[in-house]
C-alpha positions in Angstrom: -78.1 -27.7 -10.1 -79.4 -28.9 -6.9 -82.8 -28.8 -6.2 -83.2 -30.3 -2.6 -81.0 -30.7 0.2 -81.6 -32.3 3.7 -80.1 -30.8 7.4 -77.2 -33.2 7.1 -76.1 -31.3 3.8 -76.5 -28.0 5.5 -74.3 -29.5 8.8 -71.9 -30.9 6.4 -71.3 -28.2 3.7 -71.5 -25.3 6.6 -73.9 -23.6 4.0 -77.9 -22.8 3.7 -80.3 -24.3 1.6 -81.2 -21.0 0.2 -77.6 -21.0 -0.4 -77.3 -24.1 -2.5 -80.7 -24.4 -4.6 -80.3 -23.9 -7.8 -76.5 -23.6 -8.1 -74.2 -25.7 -9.4 -72.3 -28.4 -7.5 -69.4 -28.1 -9.2 -69.5 -24.7 -8.7 -69.8 -24.9 -4.9 -67.7 -28.3 -4.9 -65.1 -28.1 -7.7 -63.3 -31.4 -6.0 -66.1 -33.2 -7.6 -64.3 -33.4 -11.0 -60.8 -33.6 -9.6 -61.8 -36.7 -7.8 -64.5 -38.4 -10.4 -67.9 -37.7 -8.9 -68.6 -35.7 -11.9 -68.3 -39.5 -14.2 -70.5 -41.2 -11.2 -73.2 -38.8 -11.8 -73.6 -38.8 -15.6 -73.4 -42.6 -15.1 -76.2 -42.2 -12.5 -78.1 -39.8 -15.4 -77.6 -42.5 -18.0 -79.4 -44.6 -15.6 -77.0 -46.4 -13.7 -77.0 -47.0 -9.7 -73.7 -46.3 -9.1 -71.6 -46.1 -5.5 -68.6 -44.3 -5.0 -65.4 -45.0 -3.1 -64.1 -43.3 0.0 -63.8 -39.7 -1.4 -61.9 -36.6 0.2 -63.9 -33.2 0.2 -63.7 -29.8 0.4 -65.9 -27.0 1.7 -64.3 -23.6 0.5 -66.4 -21.4 2.0 -65.2 -22.8 5.6 -62.2 -24.6 4.6 -63.7 -27.5 6.1 -62.4 -31.1 4.5 -62.8 -35.0 5.6 -64.1 -38.3 3.8 -67.4 -39.1 2.0 -68.9 -42.3 0.4 -72.1 -41.7 -1.8 -74.2 -43.2 -4.0 -76.4 -41.7 -6.8 -79.7 -43.1 -8.3 -81.6 -41.7 -11.8 -84.6 -39.5 -10.5 -86.8 -40.3 -13.6 -90.4 -38.8 -14.8 -93.6 -40.0 -15.8 -92.1 -41.6 -18.8 -88.9 -43.1 -17.1 -86.7 -40.8 -18.4 -83.7 -39.8 -16.5 -84.3 -36.1 -15.7 -82.0 -35.9 -12.4 -79.9 -37.5 -9.6 -80.4 -38.6 -6.2 -77.1 -38.7 -4.2 -77.3 -40.4 -0.5 -74.0 -38.9 1.2 -72.5 -39.9 4.2 -69.6 -38.9 5.8 -66.5 -41.5 6.9 -63.9 -38.9 8.1 -64.2 -40.5 11.7 -63.8 -44.0 10.4 -60.9 -43.1 7.5 -59.2 -41.3 9.9 -59.4 -44.6 12.3 -58.3 -46.9 9.7 -55.5 -44.7 8.6 -54.1 -44.6 11.8 -54.2 -48.1 12.5 -52.3 -49.0 9.1 -49.7 -46.2 10.3 -49.8 -48.0 13.5 -49.4 -51.5 12.2 -46.9 -50.4 10.0 -44.5 -48.8 13.1 -44.8 -52.0 15.1 -44.2 -54.3 12.0 -41.0 -52.4 11.2 -39.5 -52.4 14.7 -40.1 -56.0 14.9 -38.7 -56.8 11.7 -35.7 -55.3 12.4 -35.7 -56.2 16.0 -32.3 -58.0 17.3 -33.9 -60.8 18.8 -36.5 -63.4 17.4 -40.4 -62.7 17.8 -42.3 -66.0 17.0 -46.1 -66.5 17.0 -47.3 -70.1 17.7 -50.8 -72.2 18.1 -51.5 -73.9 20.8 -50.0 -76.6 19.4 -47.0 -75.1 18.4 -47.2 -74.8 14.9 -45.8 -71.0 13.4 -47.8 -68.2 12.6 -45.6 -65.3 12.1 -41.5 -65.5 12.3 -39.1 -62.5 12.3 -37.0 -61.7 9.7 -34.3 -62.0 12.7 -35.0 -65.9 12.7 -33.5 -66.2 9.5 -30.2 -64.1 10.8 -30.1 -66.3 14.0 -31.1 -70.3 12.7 -30.5 -69.4 8.6 -33.6 -70.8 8.2 -36.3 -68.8 6.2 -39.4 -67.2 7.3 -41.2 -69.7 4.5 -39.9 -72.7 5.7 -40.8 -72.1 9.1 -44.1 -71.0 8.6 -46.8 -73.8 8.8 -44.8 -76.0 10.8 -44.1 -76.8 14.7 -41.2 -74.8 15.9 -40.8 -77.8 18.3 -39.2 -80.2 15.2 -36.2 -77.7 15.8 -35.7 -78.6 19.8 -33.1 -81.0 20.7 -34.5 -84.3 21.7 -33.2 -83.9 25.2 -34.9 -80.3 25.6 -38.0 -81.5 24.1 -40.2 -82.9 27.0 -39.3 -80.2 29.5 -40.3 -77.4 26.6 -43.5 -79.2 25.9 -44.3 -79.1 29.8 -43.6 -75.4 30.2 -45.4 -74.9 27.4 -48.8 -76.6 28.1 -48.2 -74.8 31.8 -48.2 -71.5 29.6 -51.3 -72.5 27.3 -53.4 -73.2 31.0 -53.0 -69.7 32.1 -54.4 -66.6 30.3 -51.9 -64.0 29.9 -49.1 -65.8 31.6 -45.6 -65.9 31.1 -42.4 -67.9 31.5 -38.6 -68.0 30.8 -37.4 -70.9 28.6 -33.8 -72.4 27.7 -33.4 -75.2 25.0 -31.4 -76.1 22.1 -32.4 -75.1 18.8 -31.1 -76.8 15.6 -29.6 -74.3 12.7 -29.5 -74.5 9.4 -26.2 -76.5 9.0 -27.8 -78.9 11.8 -25.6 -77.6 14.6 -27.1 -77.1 18.4 -27.3 -73.3 19.7 -28.8 -72.2 22.6 -31.7 -69.9 22.8 -33.0 -68.0 25.8 -36.4 -67.2 25.2 -39.6 -65.1 27.1 -43.0 -67.3 25.8 -46.6 -65.3 26.8 -50.2 -66.3 26.6 -51.5 -64.2 24.2 -54.6 -66.5 23.1 -57.0 -64.7 24.4 -55.9 -61.0 23.1 -58.3 -60.7 19.9 -55.1 -59.1 18.0 -53.1 -61.6 19.0 -54.9 -65.1 19.5 -51.5 -67.1 19.8 -48.2 -67.7 22.0 -45.9 -65.1 21.3 -42.0 -66.1 21.5 -39.0 -63.4 22.3 -35.9 -65.5 21.7 -32.1 -64.5 21.1 -29.2 -66.9 20.4 
């Protein structure tokens, strides 16, 4: 039964203090049992301070829904016995929705890139590969695990290597710069394939921090 609630509790629940005090948390918010908060409260009554993960909530009286995280600690009397629980609740609905939207966005873009007909490669300044799309395997017959952590320049034809290096040096010198490349690259059979590519300097972009190459055979 609630003994005390603050103004934030009123705003979150849509109920006045007088509507809450003396009433059972489980009557007012049935979802507490479904989401396991009842078990956290029991542990707090036994003397633990416990924290909940992100927990969905629902206020039946207003239909309001969202996510909260909570910390629950025992309230002790003069003899040190647990006589109640104090819950500190923080609403994280906006943060949770932003994180979910970010995950959906990342999943969407990853699906597009991994099914693209062009090769997509992300490299460091020295050409070390950080990401290789699955299409590289289709074109070159080389698995991503064989390319990650090694320099893509090792696949470039020796005659084309100096020119590719010069162009990449030009690219690295200018944030956001973009330039075309054409060179021969060795596939898994040792044959040389002509690659046409566009490289872009996104080293300063905190979401990428690399050189992004879109290439096709």
